[in-house]
N, C-alpha and C positions, 0 to 999 in steps of 0.2 A: 504493500500500500504506500509506503514511504517513497519508493522509486516511482510509483505512478504519479503521486503528487509532485514530485520533483520534476518529472517530465513536463507536466502542465506548467509549472513555474518557469522552467527554461523557455518554453515556447512563448509564454505570455511576456516574459522579459524581452525576448528577441523582438516580438511584435511591437512592444513599447519603443524600443530603440529604433526599429524600422519606421514606425509612425512618426517619431520625432524628426528623423532624418528627412522623410518625405515631406512632412509639414514645413520644415525649414526650407526645402528646395523650392516648393511651389511659389511662395511669395517672391523668392529670388528670381525665378523665371518670369513671373508676371510683372516684376518691377514695381510692386505695390508698396506704398509707404505705410509701414506698420511701426507703431511704437513698441516698446519692450513688452508691456503687459499683453498687448494683442498678439505679439509674436509667440509668447509662451503659451497663451490660451489656444491659439491656432494649432500649435504643435501638439498640445495635450488632446485636442479634439481628434487629431489624426491618430495619435497614440492609442486613444480609447477605441477608435474605430478599428484599427488593425488588431488590437487585443481581442476584440470580439470575432474578427474575421479569422484569426489564427487559433481560436479556441479548439476547433476541430483537430487541427494539426497537433496541438498540445495533448489532447486526449489520446490520439494515435501514438504519439511519442511515449506518453506515460504507460500505455498498454504494452508497448514493446519492452519498455524498461521493466515493468512488472513481470513479464514473462521471462526476461533474462534473469531477474532476481530469483524466480522460482527454480531456475535451472542451476542456481549456485554461483552465478557471476557476481563478483564483488561490487559493492556500491561505487568504489572509486572508478572501476572500469566502466560501469553503466553511465556515470556522470561524465566521464571522458567521452563516451559515445555521444551523449547529449551535446557536449561542447562541440565536437567535430561536426555533427549533423547540423546543428543550429548555425554555426558560423560558416560552414560551406554554403548553406542556403543563403545566408545573409550576403556574403561576398559574391555569390552567383548573381544576385539581383543588382548589387552595387556595380558589378562589371558592365551591366547593361545601361547604366545611367547615362543620360545626356546632361552633363553639368554645364550650364550656361555661364556661370560665374565662378572663377577660380577660388574666391574666398570661401565658397561653400565647402571646399575640401577641408578647411579647418574644422568646420562643424562635423563633417563626416568622420574624420580621424579622431576628433575629441570623443565622439560617441563610441566609436569602435574600441579605442584604448580603454575608456572607462568601463565599457561592457566586459572587456577581457579581464580586467581586475576583479570586477564584480563576480564573474563566473568562477574565477580561480578561488575566490574566497567562499563560494558556494561549495566547491569540491572539498576544500579544506576549511571547515568551519572556524571562523576567527572569534576572538572575544567580542562581547557586546559593544564596548566602546569603539572598537575598530570598525564594526558595522556602522555605527552612527557616523564616525568620521568619513567612512567611504560614501555614505549617502549624501553627506554635506558636500564632499568633494565632487560627487557626480552632479549634484544640482548646480554647484558653482561652475563647473566646466561647461555644462550645457548652456547655462545663462550667458556666460562670457563668450561662448562660441557664437550664439545667436546675436549678441550685442556687437561683437566684432564684425560679423557678416553684414549687419545693417549699417554700421558705422563706415565700413569700407565702401559700401554702395552709396554713401552720402545721404542715407535716409535719416540718420540721427546725427545731429550736430555734435562735434567733439566736446566731451565733458558733460554731456547731459543725456538723459534717457528720453527726453520729450521730442515729439515730432516737430520738424521745422515748419514754421509758419509760411504759408504761400506768399509769394511776392506780390506787390501791388501792381496796378495796371502799368504797362510799359508806356513810356513817353516817346513819341516819334511823330514826324510830320506825315500827314495823310495826303500828300501831293503825289500824283502819278504822272509819269512822262506821257506826252500826247502821242502814243504809238498808233492810236486809232485801230488797234488790232482787236479782233473778236475771236474768242476761243470756244470751241465745242468739243467736249470730251465724251467719248464712248468707252465706258468701262465694261468690257466683255469677259466674263469669268471663263477661264480655261482656253482662250483662243491660242492656237498653236500653229507655228509656221509649217510643221510637218504635215498638217492637214491642208493649210491654205496653199502652199506652193504647188503641190500636185494638181489641185483644183484649178489654180490660175493657169498652169500649163495646159490644162484641158480646155481653156477658154471660159471657165466659170468664174464666179466672183468678180465681175467687171468693175464694181465700185472699189473694192479693196485693191484690185490690180492697178487701177488708175491712180489711186492715192499713193501707192507704193512707188510707182514710176515718177509721179510728179513731186514727190517729197523725199523724206528720209525714213529709214526703217531700221529695226534692230531686234535682236533677241534680248529680252528683258529678264535678267537673272531674278529669281524669286528669293524669298526669305526662308530660313529654316528655323523652326519647324514650319511647314507649309500650312498655314491657317488663314482662312479668309478674313477673320476679324483683324489679325495682325497686319496683313498685307494691304488690304483696301484702305485701312485707316492710315497706314504709312504713306500710301499713294496720295491721300487727300491732305496730308499734313507736312510731308517732307521730313519726318523724324522717325526714329526707331521705336518699336513697341514699348520698350522700357521708359520712353519719354512720354508717349501719348497715352499709355495706360489701357488701351483697348486690346485685350489679348485673348478673349474667348467670347462665346456667344452669350453667356449669362453670368450673373453674379450669384455666389452662394451666400446665404444668410445664416450665420451661426450666432447663437446667443452671446452677447457681450462683445461682439466684433462687428465693425462696420461691414457692409456687403463687400465681398471680395470677388475678383474675377476667378471663376472656377474653371480649371482645365484638368479634369481627372483623366488624363490620357497618358500614354506611354511617353509622350514628349515632355511631360511635366514631372513624371515620376518613373520608377523602374518599369520596364516592360513586364507584362503579365503580373503586375503587382496587386491587382484586384481593387485598385482605387475606384475605378468607375463602378464596380459592383457595389462597393460600400456606399458610394454616393447615391446610387439608384435605390438601394434598400432603405437608407435613411430618408431619402426624399419621399418615397412611397409611404413610409410610416409617418410622414409629417414632422420628423425630427429636425429636418433642415428644409429650407425653402430656396427657390431660385427665382430671380427676376432677370429680364433681359438687360443687357448693357444699354446705357442711354448716352445721348449726346453730352449730357453734363458730367459723365464719367470721363470724358476725354480731357486730358490735362493741357492740351494746346489748341490753338485755333486751327480750323480747317480752311482750305483755300477759298471756299465760298464766303466764309466770315471775313477773311482778310480782304478779299476783293470788294466786299460790301463797305468795309471801313474806308476804302479809297474811292468811294462813290461809284463803283462799277455796278451796273445792273446785272443781277445774278439770279440764275435759276438752277435748281437741282432736282432730279427725279430718281427715286428708288435707290439711292446710294445706301450701302450697308451702314447700319448704326447711325441713321439720320433721324431717329425718333428719340425724344420729341423734336419736332421740326423747329429749327432755330430761326431767330430773327435775322433776316438778311435784307439787303436792298433789292428786293425782288420777291421770289417765292421759292418754297421748298415743298416737294411732295415726298414725304418720308417713306421708308421701306415698309412701314406698317399701314400705309394708306391702302395697300392691297390686303384684303382680309386673310386670316389664317396664316400669318407669317411669323408668329412668335414661336420659337423653338425652346422647349423646356428640357429639363434634365432627363425626362423619360421620353424625349424625342416625339412628343405629341404636339400637334399644332393647336393653338388655342385661338378663339375668336379675338380679333383686335378691333372689331367694329365699334366697341364701346370706349376705346381709348381716346383721351383728349390729345390735342396738339399733333394730329397726324399730318397736318399741312400747316404751312405759314403763308399767308394769313390763315387763321383757323377756319374762317367761313369759306375758304377756297375748296374745302372738302365737299361742300354742297354741289360744286361744279364737277368735281372729280368722280363722285359716287356713281353717276349714270354711265361713266365711261369704263367702269370696272367690268372686265370679261371673266366669267367663271368657266370652269371646266365644261359645264353643260352647254355653254354658249358656243364652244368650238364646233364647227361643222365637220361632217364626214370628209368633205373636200379638203379642208385645212389639214386634217390628220393624214389623209392619203398623200397630200403633197409633201409631207414630212416622213412618209413611209411608216406611219404608225397605224396599227391595226384599228379598224373601226368597230371591232367586237372583241371582247376579252377571249384570249386563248387560254388553254389549260394552265393555271398557275403552278401546277406541280411540275410542268416541263421546265427544263433548265433555262431555255431561251424564250421566256414568255415576254409579253409586251411590258418592258420594265420601266419605261419612262413615266414619271408622274406628270400628268397633263396640267397639274397645278402650276408648274414652272412655265409651260408654254403659255398658259392663260396670263400669268404674271408678266412675262415679257411682252405679250401682245398689248396688255393694259398699259404698261409703262411707255411703250412705243406710241400708242395712240395719244396718251396724255402729253408726251413730249412733242408730238406733231402739233397739238392744239396750242401748247405754250409757245413753241417756236413761230407759229403762224401769227401769234398775238403781238409779238414785240421782237426787236433786234437786240438780243441780249449780248452784253460784253463777255459774260462767262456762262456757259450752259454745260451741265454734267448729267449723264444718265448711266445707270448700272443695269446690265442685263445678265441673267444667270443661266439661261437655257442651254447654252453651248456646253457648259461644264456638266450639267446634268445629263445631257445627251451623250457626252463622251463616257461618263461613268457607266451609263446603261448599256451602250453599244460598242464600246472600244474593242471588245473581243472580236467583233465581226469586221473591223476595219482592215483593209488589205495590208496596211503597213504593220499591223500588230503581229508580233511573233511570240506569243505567250503559250503557256501550256494548254489553255483552253482552245487556242487556235490549232494546235497539233491534234488535240482531241477531235476537233471539228473535221480536220482532214481525214483522220482515221474513220470517223463515223460516216463521212461522205463516200468512202470507198464501199462501205457496207450498204445494205439495202435500206437506207434511212431517208426515204423520200421526203417526209415531213421536215426532217432536220435541214435538208438541202434547201427546201423552200424558205424556211425561217432564216437561214444564214444568208441566202441571196437577198431576201427582203430587207433584213435589218442592217446589212452592210451598207445600205444606202442612206440610213437614218442620219448619221453624223454629217456627211456631205450635204444632205438636204437641209439640215438646220443651218449650216454655214451659208447656203444659198438664201435661206430665209433672212438671216441676219444681214447679208449683203444688200438685199432688197430694202430692208428696213433702214439701214444706214443711208442708202441712196435717197430714200424718201425723206429722211430727216435732214440730210444735207441740202436738199432743194428748199426745204422750209427755212433753214438757217441762212441761206444765201451764199453765193460764191465768194464773197469777200471774207468769209470766216476762215480761220485756221483750225483744222480738224486733227484731233489726237485720238487714235484708236489704240487701246492697250489692254493687256490681260495681266492677271496676277501670277499665273503659272501656266505651264503646258502639261503634257501627259507623257508618261513613259510608255515606250513601245513594247515593253516586256509584259504588259498586262497588269502591272501593279498600280496603274493610274498615277496620281502624283503623291502617293504615300511612301515612295522610296526614292532616293536620289533627290535631285533638285531640278526638275525639268523647267527650262526657261519659258517665260511668257513671250508675248509679242508686243511690238509698238510700231506705230506709223504716225508720223507728223507731216502734214501736208497743208499748204496754204500759201497765200501771197507773200508771206514774210519768211518762208522757209527756203532752204536750198532745193535745187531740182536735181533730177537724174538718179534717183534711187540710191542715194548715198547710204551706206550701212553705218549705223552708229555703233561705236565700240565703248567698252568700259562704262556702261550705264547701270543705273540702279533704280529701283522703285522709289527711292528717296528723291530722285531727280525730277519727278513729275511736277510737284507743286512749285519748286523754284523756277522751273521752265515756264510754267503757266504764268506765274507772277511777273517774270521778266517780259513775256510777250505783252502783258497788259500794262507795262510801264511801272510796275510796283517793285520796290526794293525787296531783296531777299534777306531773310534773317540769318545772321551768322551762326545761330545755334541750331539751324537745320542741318540734317545729316546728308543732304543731297546738294547738288550743284546745278547751275544753269547749263543745259545742253547747248552751249554756244555754237557747236558745230552743226546744229540743226537749222540755224538761221542764216539768211542771206547776208553776204558781206555788207551790203548797203544798210540793212537794218542794224547790224552790229555796230557799224560806224556811227550811225545817227543816234543810237540809243545804247550807251554803255551800261554795263551791269552795275547796279547800285546795291549797297548792302546797309542794313541796320543791325544793331546788336540783337534785338529780339522783338517779337510781336507780343510777348507776354502770354499769360493764361487767358482763357475765354472769359468774356465779361457779359453778363446778362444774356445768356444764350436763349432762354425761353421766357 
């Protein structure tokens, strides 16, 4: 019985150590400002969660130890067995970690070293006072490691445990150079040159082909980990995720701690750690809650806010994390203007039709509402044109109709809204985000002729056999991704005509896709960018050494607005014509400061 209980204690202690380490890493990855009390409490929540999660492992370990004791194995050998099993498991997970900040290594080694001492004393029982001293040392080492990690990140001012107060409004002139440029940005999730180039060679995608020939283009390196919240907010702000603070889809609400960005995935903690399972269980039991990230969670100004400050007429449609719609010199249609767009921890869509501030001005929603297209509004002809089945096929079959028409309806809605807004006024800056290409690739990448993954080989094997239905499905769905690109090309052309030929157009994506069938979840597949307009160079010049951080500085420069020195990107000067560069030199200011009065 003693060995059974000792096995449980070993496992629970390991889970406590593991939870503290994971809890310490997640705020570090998310770049969130936590004071000391919140950091310790956050770690303890994770430690408690993993203790519950590993209880079954402890029972199994204790059972094995009890059986060994019945066979006459000495307690010292059994506890040595516990030691080896626990720490092999611990360092197995640690070896898989993605450590985003080196200072977290201090916390990791502090935990591991203290745990080693603790377990040694468990094997050789020490005097009571030594146990007390060890516990005090353990607590001190953990606290000092957390504090050192936060201090090195600049989250805690030297000599104090208190959180730094936010800086006041930045002071700078709001005068823009008279470039007379107008910029229209198409943010297209998942756009990939490895799909576009073959289609252009076939004579398809005439709009994108023309823009590429008449302007500049490039392969846009993505960020790691590949996460839409990180990347699209970096595109819209020009700074890294640890600066803008939007690093996941939702925030986790834990008692005693302000809402924190929650990323319970293998990019934030060890692979196969069970963190997501813990979060889901606690969420379903109502022990923790989640709410979507908001615009006022963003720690820096977005490009549409900056352009508005400089008197530019600005409009934005459907951009990720644009709710609540912020006050601008123009209008904002947030991503929640389209219903059922809130993603919760259990990955269920919830109605957003009752949310306030879905548009700015808020009464603009009355005009937007009639333009919303639902899945049921899509005609059979529209689905056929995109090679989507008009009737559900057997969902048990591997290659069923996998795309969610919700995304097609959302893209169609935001394109129609964009057309109406562009028809109404000549905007200095217009941005729109479309997601359907990404979803189409996730669903049908297997069938794309360029893909060379395992499922593709399986498809070839099956096609040799008498699998008539499979051949029909494969032939049908292999056209889905190119068809969606055709659809987007037509929509871009439609919106370009509404914007006017004097506008400068930027088409870009956050990432591409891997041809090995893993999508964008392994490696770092590049996205795509095209910049074309009257102020750009001509002749299909390829851009080199570019970053998602460069988009906002480049837009600001085109509009005659200075670029902040604290942005992580640069102006893509090579994209502009020599005459434009000569007439309008790049200007900089120290900072635009934090957002002010967003909603």
